[in-house]
C-alpha positions in Angstrom: -58.3 17.5 -53.5 -59.9 19.2 -56.5 -62.5 16.4 -56.7 -63.5 16.7 -53.1 -63.9 20.5 -53.4 -66.2 19.8 -56.3 -68.1 17.3 -54.2 -68.7 19.9 -51.4 -69.9 22.4 -53.9 -72.3 19.9 -55.4 -73.7 19.0 -52.0 -74.3 22.7 -51.1 -76.1 23.1 -54.4 -78.2 20.0 -53.7 -79.3 21.3 -50.3 -80.2 24.7 -51.9 -82.3 22.9 -54.5 -84.2 21.0 -51.8 -84.9 24.2 -50.0 -86.0 25.9 -53.2 -88.3 23.2 -54.5 -89.7 21.6 -51.4 -92.3 23.7 -49.5 -91.6 21.7 -46.4 -88.0 22.8 -46.4 -88.8 26.5 -46.1 -87.1 28.0 -43.0 -85.3 24.7 -42.3 -81.6 24.6 -41.6 -79.1 22.9 -43.9 -78.2 20.5 -41.1 -81.8 19.4 -40.6 -82.2 18.9 -44.4 -79.0 16.8 -44.5 -80.1 14.8 -41.5 -83.8 14.1 -42.2 -84.4 14.5 -46.0 -84.1 10.9 -47.4 -83.7 12.1 -51.0 -80.9 14.5 -50.1 -79.2 11.8 -48.0 -79.3 9.4 -50.9 -77.8 11.9 -53.2 -75.1 12.9 -50.8 -74.1 9.2 -50.4 -74.2 8.8 -54.2 -71.9 11.8 -54.6 -69.4 10.1 -52.3 -69.8 6.7 -53.9 -69.4 8.1 -57.4 -66.2 10.0 -56.3 -64.8 6.8 -54.8 -65.6 4.8 -58.0 -63.9 7.4 -60.2 -60.9 7.2 -57.9 -60.7 3.5 -58.5 -61.6 2.4 -55.0 -63.0 -1.2 -55.2 -66.1 -2.6 -53.4 -66.7 0.3 -51.2 -68.8 2.4 -53.6 -71.3 -0.5 -54.1 -71.4 -1.2 -50.4 -72.2 2.4 -49.8 -74.9 2.3 -52.4 -76.4 -0.8 -50.9 -76.5 0.7 -47.4 -78.0 3.9 -48.7 -80.8 1.9 -50.4 -81.5 0.1 -47.1 -81.7 3.3 -45.1 -83.4 5.7 -47.6 -85.3 3.4 -50.0 -83.5 5.1 -52.9 -81.2 3.0 -55.1 -78.6 4.9 -57.2 -75.8 3.0 -59.0 -72.4 4.5 -58.1 -71.6 4.9 -61.8 -74.7 7.0 -62.6 -73.8 10.6 -63.6 -75.9 13.3 -61.9 -75.7 17.0 -62.4 -75.9 19.9 -60.0 -79.0 21.0 -58.1 -80.7 17.5 -58.3 -83.7 17.0 -56.0 -85.6 13.8 -55.1 -88.9 14.6 -53.4 -89.7 12.1 -50.7 -87.4 9.6 -52.4 -88.9 6.2 -51.5 -88.8 3.7 -54.3 -86.6 5.8 -56.7 -84.2 3.6 -58.8 -81.4 5.1 -61.0 -79.5 2.7 -63.2 -75.8 2.4 -63.9 -75.6 4.2 -67.2 -78.2 6.9 -66.4 -77.2 10.5 -67.0 -79.0 13.4 -65.3 -78.5 17.0 -66.2 -78.7 20.1 -64.0 -81.7 21.2 -61.9 -83.7 17.9 -62.4 -86.5 16.9 -60.0 -87.7 13.3 -59.5 -90.7 12.4 -57.3 -91.1 9.2 -55.4 -91.3 5.8 -57.2 -89.5 7.0 -60.3 -87.4 4.4 -62.2 -84.6 5.2 -64.7 -84.1 1.6 -65.8 -83.1 -0.7 -68.6 -85.1 -2.9 -70.8 -83.0 -6.0 -71.2 -79.6 -7.6 -70.6 -77.6 -5.7 -73.3 -74.3 -4.1 -72.4 -73.2 -0.6 -72.8 -75.6 2.4 -72.6 -78.9 1.0 -71.5 -80.5 3.7 -69.2 -82.1 7.1 -69.8 -80.4 10.4 -70.3 -82.2 13.4 -68.9 -81.4 16.9 -69.9 -81.5 20.1 -67.8 -84.6 21.3 -65.9 -86.5 18.0 -66.4 -89.3 17.1 -63.9 -90.5 13.4 -63.5 -93.7 12.8 -61.7 -94.5 10.1 -59.1 -94.2 6.5 -60.2 -93.0 7.3 -63.8 -90.9 4.6 -65.5 -88.3 5.7 -68.0 -86.8 2.6 -69.7 -83.9 2.1 -72.1 -81.3 4.4 -73.6 -83.8 7.1 -74.3 -83.1 10.9 -74.3 -85.4 13.3 -72.5 -84.9 16.9 -73.7 -84.3 20.0 -71.7 -87.3 21.3 -69.8 -89.5 18.2 -70.4 -92.0 17.0 -67.9 -93.1 13.4 -67.4 -96.5 12.9 -65.7 -97.2 10.6 -62.8 -97.2 6.8 -63.6 -96.2 7.5 -67.2 -94.2 4.8 -69.0 -91.6 6.3 -71.4 -89.8 4.1 -73.9 -89.1 6.6 -76.6 -87.2 9.9 -76.8 -88.9 13.0 -75.4 -88.4 16.3 -77.2 -87.4 19.4 -75.3 -90.1 21.3 -73.4 -92.7 18.5 -74.0 -95.1 17.2 -71.4 -95.6 13.4 -71.6 -98.4 11.4 -70.0 -99.9 7.9 -70.4 -98.8 4.3 -71.0 -97.0 4.3 -73.3 -96.2 8.0 -72.9 -97.7 10.5 -75.3 -96.5 14.1 -75.7 -99.3 16.5 -74.8 -99.9 20.2 -74.3 -101.7 21.8 -71.4 -104.1 24.6 -72.3 -102.3 24.9 -75.6 -99.1 26.0 -74.0 -96.0 24.6 -72.3 -96.3 24.0 -68.5 -94.0 26.4 -66.7 -91.9 25.9 -63.5 -90.9 22.7 -61.7 -94.3 22.2 -60.0 -96.5 21.3 -63.0 -100.2 20.6 -62.5 -100.0 16.8 -62.5 -103.6 16.4 -61.6 -105.2 18.2 -64.6 -102.9 17.0 -67.4 -104.8 16.0 -70.6 -105.6 12.3 -71.0 -105.0 11.3 -74.6 -107.0 8.1 -74.3 -110.0 9.9 -72.9 -109.7 12.5 -75.7 -109.6 9.7 -78.3 -112.7 8.0 -76.8 -114.5 11.4 -76.8 -113.6 12.0 -80.5 -114.9 8.5 -81.4 -118.1 9.1 -79.4 -118.7 12.3 -81.3 -118.1 10.7 -84.7 -120.5 7.8 -83.8 -123.2 10.3 -82.8 -122.8 12.2 -86.0 -123.0 9.0 -88.1 -126.2 7.9 -86.2 -127.7 11.3 -86.8 -126.9 11.1 -90.5 -128.5 7.6 -90.7 -131.6 8.8 -88.9 -131.9 11.7 -91.4 -131.7 9.3 -94.3 -134.3 7.0 -92.7 -136.5 9.9 -91.8 -136.5 9.0 -88.1 -134.9 10.3 -84.9 -131.4 9.5 -83.9 -131.2 6.9 -81.1 -130.3 8.1 -77.7 -127.2 6.3 -76.5 -127.8 7.2 -72.9 -124.1 7.8 -72.3 -122.8 10.7 -70.3 -120.8 13.4 -72.2 -117.1 13.3 -71.4 -116.2 16.7 -69.9 -112.9 18.1 -69.0 -112.2 17.9 -65.3 -111.9 21.2 -63.6 -111.3 22.4 -60.0 -109.3 20.7 -57.3 -109.0 16.9 -57.3 -109.5 14.6 -54.3 -105.9 13.5 -55.0 -104.8 16.8 -53.6 -102.4 19.3 -55.2 
């Protein structure tokens, strides 16, 4: 009975998290969220499947997970451990593996994978700390640890541990800072995150221009005009929305 009381409390917290973090859920009743938010439905089904698995019920937890995937497009293994106030925005395409562990107040966007990298046994899926946000399409692979308050950019591939309060982008993922400071809040500015590859190209371009100017000074001529456009930081709103 104690386990089912905990389950009810977790579901209430999950519904509150959806209302808090999804602008579309403002002013919407709890019943409507439970009946029409795929991410919340998938999480509710997982809570039940996980409780059944811990109670030693055979077959049914995996059947429930299979049916949930067919209905919501979200696949969560019954053995995955998920903390309170977890929210999956949109939900479609999210995959959470068997040994994944997720802390409290974590947000995942559509297409996120918490997967493994091989056929080894034991711990083989990521562990996410509290207050972690993972952007659309990101892939976190292997038994890595993501620290509290970290943020993973859209379509980032993470295969190494992420320190607390870091923002990671790219493939493979690189820790970066935004405007020299940590991004605050669950709704990070995914559109204008720094691009470490573009920054590296810009640095190389500047060094080449300096070398060409130095050679021109030694030869007594003018530096050649490469004709390439200067790489500038993107500002303003993006056509991708946000």
